[in-house]
C-alpha positions as CSV (number, residue, x, y, z in Angstrom):
1,M,55.4,-29.7,38.7
2,N,55.1,-32.3,36.0
3,G,51.5,-31.5,36.2
4,M,51.7,-27.7,35.8
5,L,54.2,-28.3,32.9
6,G,51.2,-30.3,31.6
7,S,48.2,-27.2,32.3
8,L,50.8,-24.6,30.7
9,I,51.3,-26.7,27.3
10,I,47.4,-27.8,27.1
11,L,46.6,-23.9,27.7
12,L,49.4,-22.4,25.1
13,L,47.7,-25.4,22.7
14,V,44.2,-24.6,23.1
15,S,45.0,-20.6,23.0
16,S,47.2,-20.9,19.8
17,P,46.1,-18.7,16.8
18,A,46.8,-21.6,14.6
19,M,44.1,-24.2,16.6
20,A,41.5,-20.5,16.6
21,K,38.9,-20.6,14.4
22,P,38.6,-17.5,11.9
23,S,37.0,-14.5,14.1
24,C,34.2,-12.4,12.3
25,P,36.3,-8.7,13.3
26,R,39.5,-10.1,12.0
27,V,38.0,-11.2,8.6
28,V,36.5,-7.8,8.6
29,G,39.9,-6.3,9.4
30,E,41.2,-8.5,6.3
31,V,38.0,-7.3,3.9
32,A,38.0,-3.9,4.6
33,S,40.6,-2.8,2.2
34,C,38.6,-4.9,-0.7
35,L,35.6,-2.8,-0.6
36,A,36.3,-0.5,-3.3
37,F,36.8,-3.4,-5.8
38,L,34.0,-5.2,-4.6
39,R,31.9,-2.3,-5.2
40,K,29.7,-2.4,-8.3
41,N,31.5,-0.2,-11.2
42,G,34.9,-0.7,-8.5
43,P,38.3,-0.8,-9.8
44,A,39.5,-3.8,-12.4
45,K,42.1,-5.2,-9.7
46,P,42.2,-5.2,-6.2
47,S,44.6,-3.3,-4.2
48,Q,47.8,-4.5,-2.5
49,R,46.3,-3.9,0.6
50,C,43.1,-6.1,-0.2
51,C,45.1,-8.6,-1.9
52,Q,47.0,-8.9,1.5
53,G,44.2,-9.2,3.3
54,V,42.6,-12.0,0.7
55,K,46.1,-14.2,1.7
56,K,45.8,-13.8,5.3
57,M,41.9,-15.1,5.1
58,D,43.4,-17.7,2.8
59,G,45.7,-18.8,5.8
60,M,42.7,-18.5,7.9
61,A,40.7,-21.4,6.0
62,K,42.4,-24.5,7.1
63,T,39.1,-26.3,7.2
64,R,35.8,-26.9,5.7
65,N,34.1,-25.2,8.8
66,D,37.1,-22.2,8.5
67,R,35.8,-21.5,5.2
68,I,32.0,-21.7,6.6
69,D,32.6,-19.1,9.4
70,I,34.7,-16.9,6.8
71,C,31.9,-16.9,4.5
72,E,28.9,-16.3,6.9
73,C,30.9,-13.4,8.2
74,I,31.5,-11.6,4.9
75,K,27.6,-12.2,4.4
76,S,26.8,-10.9,7.5
77,T,29.1,-7.8,7.1
78,L,28.4,-7.0,3.2
79,V,24.4,-7.1,3.8
80,S,24.5,-3.6,4.3
81,I,26.8,-2.4,2.1
82,D,26.1,-2.0,-2.0
83,Y,28.1,-4.5,-3.5
84,D,28.6,-7.0,-6.7
85,P,28.1,-10.4,-5.1
86,K,30.0,-11.6,-8.2
87,R,33.1,-10.1,-7.4
88,V,34.0,-12.1,-4.2
89,P,34.7,-14.9,-5.9
90,V,37.6,-13.4,-8.2
91,L,39.0,-11.8,-5.5
92,G,41.8,-15.1,-4.7
93,K,42.5,-15.2,-8.4
94,K,43.0,-11.7,-8.9
95,C,45.2,-11.9,-6.0
96,G,46.9,-14.6,-7.4
97,S,45.8,-16.4,-4.0
98,A,44.2,-20.2,-3.6
99,F,41.6,-18.5,-1.4
100,D,38.1,-19.3,-2.9
101,L,34.2,-18.4,-2.2
102,P,31.1,-18.1,-4.0
103,P,29.2,-15.2,-5.1
104,V,28.4,-13.9,-1.2
105,D,25.1,-12.4,-1.0
106,R,22.1,-12.4,1.5
107,K,20.9,-16.0,0.1
108,T,24.2,-17.8,0.2
109,N,24.0,-20.6,2.0
110,C,27.6,-20.7,3.5
111,N,27.1,-24.2,4.8
112,Q,27.3,-25.9,1.2
113,I,30.9,-24.7,0.6
114,A,32.9,-27.5,0.3
């Protein structure tokens, strides 16, 4: 019985969303509403829904590796979209969040994120 309880606890800890790294589909889902803002000549402010997604991404970015994963996902997702890379780093500030990324484009080295 104790062995079964221990296994159950370990299973719950391993499958806990708090311990899981940010998945690319989840990141894409959170930034999808930011596309209008990220486009060249987009609106001056991101939408409320975009900001909610940015704040969720900030919550996912617990470690340096999490931030690298988020950067890589954004980089691979935006490569086929006409957007202004300089708008990526202002998302956090414009949304009142600590979320911080460099200008992400196809040449960005996400491994250099602090």
